[in-house]
C-alpha positions in Angstrom: 9.6 -3.1 -7.5 12.2 -0.8 -9.1 9.6 1.8 -9.9 8.5 1.7 -6.2 12.0 2.6 -5.1 12.4 5.2 -7.9 9.2 6.9 -6.7 10.6 7.3 -3.3 13.9 8.8 -4.4 13.1 10.4 -7.8 9.3 11.0 -7.6 8.6 13.7 -10.2 10.6 12.1 -13.1 9.3 8.6 -12.3 5.7 9.9 -12.2 6.3 11.6 -15.5 7.3 8.3 -17.1 4.3 6.6 -15.5 1.8 9.2 -16.7 3.2 9.1 -20.2 3.1 5.3 -20.4 -0.6 5.2 -19.4 -0.7 1.5 -18.5 -4.1 0.0 -18.0 -5.4 -1.6 -14.8 -4.4 -5.2 -15.8 -0.9 -4.3 -16.8 -0.3 -2.3 -13.6 -1.7 -5.2 -11.6 0.4 -7.8 -13.2 3.7 -5.9 -13.7 3.7 -3.7 -10.6 1.4 -4.9 -7.9 1.6 -8.7 -8.0 5.4 -9.1 -8.0 5.7 -6.7 -5.0 2.7 -8.1 -3.2 3.7 -11.8 -3.7 7.4 -11.3 -2.8 6.6 -9.3 0.4 4.0 -11.9 1.4 6.6 -14.7 0.9 9.3 -12.9 2.9 6.8 -12.1 5.7 5.4 -15.6 5.8 8.9 -17.2 5.8 9.9 -15.0 8.7 6.7 -15.8 10.7 7.2 -19.5 10.1 10.8 -19.6 11.2 11.2 -16.8 13.7 7.7 -16.1 14.9 6.6 -12.7 16.1 7.9 -10.9 19.2 5.3 -9.1 21.2 4.7 -7.5 24.6 6.9 -6.0 27.2 8.9 -9.1 27.9 9.5 -9.8 24.2 7.6 -13.1 24.2 8.0 -14.9 20.9 4.8 -16.3 19.4 5.1 -19.1 16.8 2.4 -19.8 14.3 1.4 -22.9 12.4 1.9 -23.1 8.7 -1.9 -23.1 8.2 -2.3 -19.9 10.2 0.5 -18.2 8.2 -1.0 -19.4 4.9 -4.4 -18.1 5.9 -2.9 -14.8 7.1 -0.9 -14.2 3.9 -3.8 -15.1 1.6 -6.0 -12.8 3.6 -3.4 -10.1 3.3 -3.3 -10.5 -0.5 -7.1 -10.3 -0.5 -7.1 -7.2 1.7 -4.6 -5.5 -0.6 -6.6 -6.2 -3.7 -9.7 -4.8 -2.0 -7.6 -1.8 -0.9 -6.3 -1.2 -4.4 -9.6 -1.6 -6.3 -11.8 0.1 -3.7 -9.2 2.8 -3.1 -9.1 3.5 -6.9 -12.9 3.9 -7.0 -12.8 6.1 -3.9 -10.1 8.3 -5.5 -12.3 8.6 -8.6 -15.3 9.7 -6.6 -13.1 12.2 -4.6 -11.7 13.5 -7.9 -15.2 14.1 -9.2 -15.9 16.3 -6.2 -13.0 18.5 -7.3 -14.4 18.7 -10.8 -11.6 16.5 -12.1 -12.8 13.6 -14.2 -10.0 11.0 -14.5 -10.8 7.5 -15.8 -10.7 4.5 -13.5 -7.3 3.4 -15.0 -5.7 6.7 -14.0 -7.1 6.4 -10.5 -5.9 2.8 -10.2 -2.4 3.8 -11.4 -2.3 6.6 -8.8 -3.4 4.2 -6.0 -1.2 1.3 -7.0 2.0 3.4 -7.4 1.0 5.5 -4.4 0.7 2.5 -2.2 3.9 0.8 -3.4 6.0 2.2 -0.5 3.6 0.5 1.9 4.2 -2.8 0.1 7.9 -2.2 0.3 7.7 -1.6 4.1 6.0 -5.0 4.4 9.5 -6.4 4.0 10.3 -4.8 7.4 7.5 -7.0 8.9 9.9 -9.9 8.5 12.1 -8.5 11.3 11.0 -10.4 14.4 11.4 -7.6 17.0 9.9 -4.8 14.9 6.4 -3.7 15.6 4.2 -4.0 12.5 2.7 -0.6 13.1 6.2 1.0 12.9 6.6 -0.4 9.3 3.1 0.7 8.4 3.8 4.3 9.8 7.0 4.5 7.8 5.2 3.2 4.7 2.4 5.8 5.2 5.0 8.6 5.4 6.6 7.5 2.2 3.2 7.0 0.6 2.2 10.6 1.3 5.6 11.8 -0.2 5.0 9.7 -3.3 1.4 10.8 -3.7 2.4 14.5 -3.5 3.7 14.4 -7.0 1.6 11.5 -8.3 -1.9 13.1 -7.7 -1.0 16.1 -9.8 0.8 14.3 -12.6 -1.5 11.3 -12.9 -5.0 12.7 -12.2 -4.3 16.1 -13.7 -6.6 18.3 -11.6 -7.0 22.0 -12.1 -4.1 23.9 -10.5 -6.3 25.6 -7.9 -7.7 22.4 -6.6 -4.6 20.1 -6.9 -3.4 20.4 -3.3 -6.9 19.8 -1.9 -7.3 16.7 -4.0 -3.9 15.5 -2.9 -4.9 15.9 0.8 -8.2 14.1 0.3 -6.5 11.2 -1.6 -3.8 10.9 1.0 -6.1 11.0 4.0 -8.5 8.4 2.3 -5.6 6.0 1.6 -4.1 6.4 5.0 -7.5 5.5 6.6 -8.1 2.6 4.2 -4.6 1.2 4.6 -4.8 1.5 8.4 -8.1 -0.4 8.5 -6.7 -3.0 6.2 -3.6 -3.4 8.3 -5.7 -3.8 11.5 -7.7 -6.5 9.8 -4.5 -8.2 8.9 -3.7 -8.4 12.6 -7.1 -9.9 13.2 -6.4 -12.6 10.6 -3.1 -13.5 12.4 -4.0 -13.1 16.0 -7.8 -13.4 16.0 -8.1 -9.9 17.7 -7.2 -6.3 17.2 -3.7 -5.4 18.4 -2.4 -1.8 18.5 
C-alpha cells in the first residue's frame, strides 16, 4: 500500500526501485495486490453494510443484505484478478506490436503497480454520498500519471516508441478497468448504472 502512495507522489524513484527489484508475479500478487485489494474490499463492504449507498436526485439510501454485499465484494475481487492477469497479457501483446519483448512478469508488475491508484480510490467508495464513477475517474487520472513513468522504466521500450506504448497501455487499462467497474455495478444492483 505504501508503494502505491509513493508511486503517486514520487513516481520515477519508486519505479526505479520496482524495476531493480524485479519481483515475480506471485510476489507482486501476494505483497502488493492482495493487501490493497482485500483492505479496500473490507472497507467498502463495511460501508455498504452500515451506511448503504446514496443514489439518485433525491439522495435515496439503498441498503443491501449481507449476502448481496459478500457476493459483490467476492465478484469485485474476481474482476480485479481477471483485470490484472488479462491486462498483463494484453500489455505484453501490445508491447510486441512496438517491437518491445518484455516478459509476462514485467508486464504484470507494470499493470499491478499501474492499477494501484485505482485500488486506493476504492477506499473513497466507502463514502455514502460519493458517486462510484467519481472515485473511478480520479483513480484513472492517477493511474495514467503513474503509468507515464512505469511503462518506460518497467517495459524498457525503444526510445522512439516509448510514448506510443505508454498511450496504448494507458488506453487499454482505462477501457478494461471501466468495463470491470461497470460489471461491479451489475453485481451490486443487477443492472448497469452510469
